[in-house]
N, C-alpha and C positions, 0 to 999 in steps of 0.2 A: 252365763259365762262371766267371769271376773274381768272387768275392763282394765285392771292394772297388771294383768299377766303380760310379761314381756316389757313393761315399762320400768324405768328406774325409780328409785325412791325420791329423787329430786322432783321428778315429774308428778309423783303422787302428792308431795308437799305443796308444789306450785298449784296444782288443780284444787287443792283444799284451801288455798290462800294463806298457808301458814309457813311457807318456806323461809321468809325473812325472820320470823319470830323464832323458829326452831334453830336456824343457823346462828342467830345472835345468842341464844341460850347456850348452844354448844360451844361457841367461841368463848363466852364468858366463863363457862365451867373450866375450860382449859387454862385461860388466863388466871383465874383465881387460884387454881392448883399450882401453876407455875410460880406465881407470886408467893404463895404460902411456902413452897419448897425453897425458893430463894431466901426467904426470911429465915427459915430453919438453917439453911446452909451458912448464912452469915450471922446467925445467932441474934437476930433482930426480933424483938417483941412488938406487939401491936402499938404499945405506948411509945417505944423508940421509933417505930416506923412513922407514927404521927408526928413526932418531934422532927425527924429528918425531912418529912414532907411539908412541914409547917402547916399542919392541918389538925383536925380533931380525930380522936380514936373512932368516933362514929363514922367518919369518912373512910377510915382504914377498914372498919368492919364491913361497910358497904362494898368496898373494893374487893374484899375477900369472900363476899357472899355470892356464891355461884348462881343464885337465882336473880340477882339484881343486875339487869343489863343496861342500866342507865349511866354507867361510867363513861367519862369523857376521855378523849385522847390526851388532853392536858394532864388529867389525873394519872392516867397510865404512864405517861412520860415521867412525871414527878416520882411516881412509885419506883419505876425501874431505875431511875438515876439515884434515888435514895439508897438503893441496894447495890449500886455500882454495876448495874446491868444495862444492856441496850435493848430498847423496844424496837422490834422489827416487824413491820406489816408488809405483806405482799398480796397482790391481786393475782388470781388464777382464773383462767377461762372456765365457764360453767360446763 
């Protein structure tokens, strides 16, 4: 019998010890997409974004890379402010 029948996906991920990694990857994909869409909306290129953030284009590329989960809150804040947007994080019960 399948031990996962009746359990939820979060339980499955937790038992496999990958819940944090999977959650971080999913969040980064959403953030990268939202930043890219905001850049398009505001007509901001990667070069212009780097200038506004006072950083390199490499940093902007990492920020927009859905696979790179090592982005910091400081970088996310600078990026959102460079686009005239507000970064909002909330915690929700598991």
